[in-house]
C-alpha positions as semicolon CSV with decimal commas, in nm:
position;residue;x (nm);y (nm);z (nm)
1;M;3,353;20,700;-0,013
2;L;3,400;21,061;-0,107
3;H;3,583;21,162;0,208
4;E;3,832;20,875;0,169
5;A;3,919;20,995;-0,182
6;F;3,952;21,349;-0,047
7;I;4,182;21,233;0,230
8;T;4,405;21,041;-0,012
9;L;4,434;21,339;-0,246
10;F;4,495;21,578;0,042
11;L;4,760;21,359;0,199
12;F;4,956;21,346;-0,122
13;I;4,935;21,715;-0,213
14;E;4,976;21,871;0,129
15;F;5,255;21,657;0,267
16;Y;5,471;21,658;-0,043
17;G;5,394;22,023;-0,116
18;L;5,489;22,144;0,232
19;K;5,751;21,887;0,327
20;R;6,039;22,129;0,272
21;Q;5,890;22,394;0,503
22;F;5,816;22,148;0,782
23;R;6,165;21,998;0,768
24;S;6,334;22,339;0,750
25;Q;6,578;22,437;1,024
26;F;6,499;22,805;0,969
27;L;6,147;22,776;1,115
28;S;6,110;22,716;1,487
29;I;5,911;22,418;1,612
30;K;5,659;22,661;1,762
31;N;5,597;22,818;1,419
32;K;5,576;22,478;1,250
33;I;5,309;22,371;1,500
34;K;5,119;22,695;1,435
35;L;5,136;22,625;1,061
36;Y;5,009;22,273;1,115
37;K;4,721;22,387;1,338
38;T;4,615;22,673;1,108
39;L;4,682;22,533;0,759
40;I;4,676;22,156;0,768
41;R;4,446;22,046;1,050
42;P;4,141;22,258;0,957
43;V;4,162;22,158;0,590
44;L;4,204;21,793;0,683
45;A;3,904;21,808;0,920
46;Y;3,683;22,012;0,685
47;G;3,341;21,851;0,674
48;S;3,449;21,580;0,917
49;E;3,144;21,647;1,135
50;T;2,940;21,458;0,876
51;W;3,180;21,168;0,823
52;V;3,119;20,814;0,935
53;L;3,456;20,732;1,087
54;S;3,559;20,375;1,020
55;K;3,871;20,223;1,170
56;S;4,050;20,243;0,835
57;V;3,981;20,617;0,804
58;E;4,092;20,673;1,164
59;T;4,413;20,482;1,096
60;R;4,489;20,679;0,779
61;L;4,428;21,011;0,951
62;G;4,648;20,911;1,244
63;V;4,930;20,799;1,015
64;F;4,910;21,126;0,825
65;E;4,919;21,334;1,142
66;R;5,218;21,144;1,279
67;K;5,397;21,189;0,947
68;F;5,358;21,565;0,981
69;L;5,459;21,564;1,347
70;R;5,771;21,363;1,265
71;A;5,859;21,621;1,000
72;I;5,808;21,900;1,257
73;F;5,999;21,747;1,550
74;G;6,265;21,559;1,354
75;P;6,458;21,248;1,456
76;T;6,604;21,160;1,796
77;N;6,966;21,076;1,873
78;D;6,983;20,772;2,102
79;N;7,338;20,685;2,207
80;G;7,486;20,819;1,884
81;E;7,227;20,650;1,663
82;W;6,950;20,846;1,488
83;R;6,594;20,714;1,485
84;I;6,245;20,848;1,424
85;K;6,040;20,945;1,727
86;Y;5,782;20,700;1,860
87;S;5,416;20,800;1,853
88;Y;5,396;20,861;2,228
89;E;5,704;21,086;2,207
90;L;5,540;21,289;1,930
91;Y;5,217;21,347;2,122
92;T;5,411;21,431;2,438
93;L;5,597;21,703;2,249
94;Y;5,286;21,817;2,059
95;K;5,084;21,872;2,380
96;D;4,748;21,872;2,202
97;S;4,483;21,617;2,111
98;D;4,526;21,402;1,804
99;I;4,323;21,455;1,487
100;I;4,072;21,178;1,569
101;T;3,989;21,332;1,907
102;Y;3,962;21,673;1,738
103;I;3,708;21,534;1,490
104;K;3,514;21,342;1,754
105;I;3,480;21,656;1,967
106;N;3,338;21,851;1,673
107;R;3,079;21,591;1,567
108;P;2,843;21,632;1,867
109;R;2,866;22,009;1,823
110;W;2,741;21,974;1,464
111;S;2,464;21,737;1,570
112;G;2,349;22,000;1,821
113;H;2,313;22,248;1,537
114;I;2,106;21,997;1,340
115;I;1,880;21,923;1,637
116;R;1,809;22,293;1,693
117;L;1,706;22,355;1,330
118;E;1,339;22,408;1,245
119;E;1,136;22,097;1,165
120;Q;1,092;22,198;0,798
121;N;1,463;22,251;0,735
122;P;1,590;21,994;0,481
123;A;1,893;21,900;0,691
124;R;1,672;21,839;0,994
125;R;1,426;21,635;0,788
126;V;1,703;21,408;0,659
127;F;1,836;21,368;1,011
128;A;1,495;21,279;1,151
129;A;1,400;21,049;0,861
130;V;1,354;20,682;0,935
131;E;1,457;20,445;0,660
132;E;1,198;20,182;0,588
133;G;1,254;19,830;0,469
134;R;1,501;19,562;0,554
135;R;1,876;19,587;0,573
136;Q;2,091;19,376;0,347
137;K;2,261;19,059;0,463
138;G;2,593;19,086;0,637
139;R;2,747;19,339;0,867
140;P;2,540;19,656;0,902
141;K;2,688;19,971;0,751
142;L;2,830;20,227;0,992
143;R;2,587;20,510;1,060
144;W;2,673;20,869;1,143
145;E;2,419;20,879;1,425
146;D;2,576;20,577;1,596
147;G;2,918;20,744;1,582
148;V;2,782;21,065;1,733
149;T;2,602;20,871;2,005
150;G;2,927;20,693;2,094
151;D;3,120;21,022;2,096
152;A;2,858;21,187;2,319
153;K;2,867;20,895;2,565
154;K;3,244;20,918;2,591
155;M;3,211;21,288;2,672
156;G;2,952;21,216;2,941
157;E;2,640;21,333;2,754
158;R;2,379;21,058;2,761
159;H;2,079;21,230;2,599
160;W;2,228;21,438;2,318
161;R;1,912;21,412;2,102
162;S;1,700;21,588;2,365
163;T;1,898;21,912;2,358
164;K;1,675;22,212;2,420
165;K;1,659;22,515;2,192
């Protein structure tokens, strides 16, 4: 998939290009978090409203985010022995939602924009189109609409398709 190739390329360039700044002792943790939230997170999530999030993509995004957070917060000294921080320690210090939650919050917002478009708009027509024919054998492919429906249910919105203009 295109977004998986984009993620792989981004992970390599961004982390290794900015590793020195995020590990620097001259920048405060507060400034490093600001850099992450303004430079890295928006670029990483660009276009994510249209992605079909599989478990493998979620895992790769989570690993990438934790790699950056470990670079920001650094190791921990436990009884004279240095170790990397555990995931729960990172998110406790970070005090914000993880990248997957960030993406899943933005997807229903994008679907609301699509629903409110005029009927003749190409994006709306693709969204409303019903594919005819039979599916192939095996496990069904993940669909964007199913992901958005699941996200909306988790947020308490049961009828997200019937949003009024």
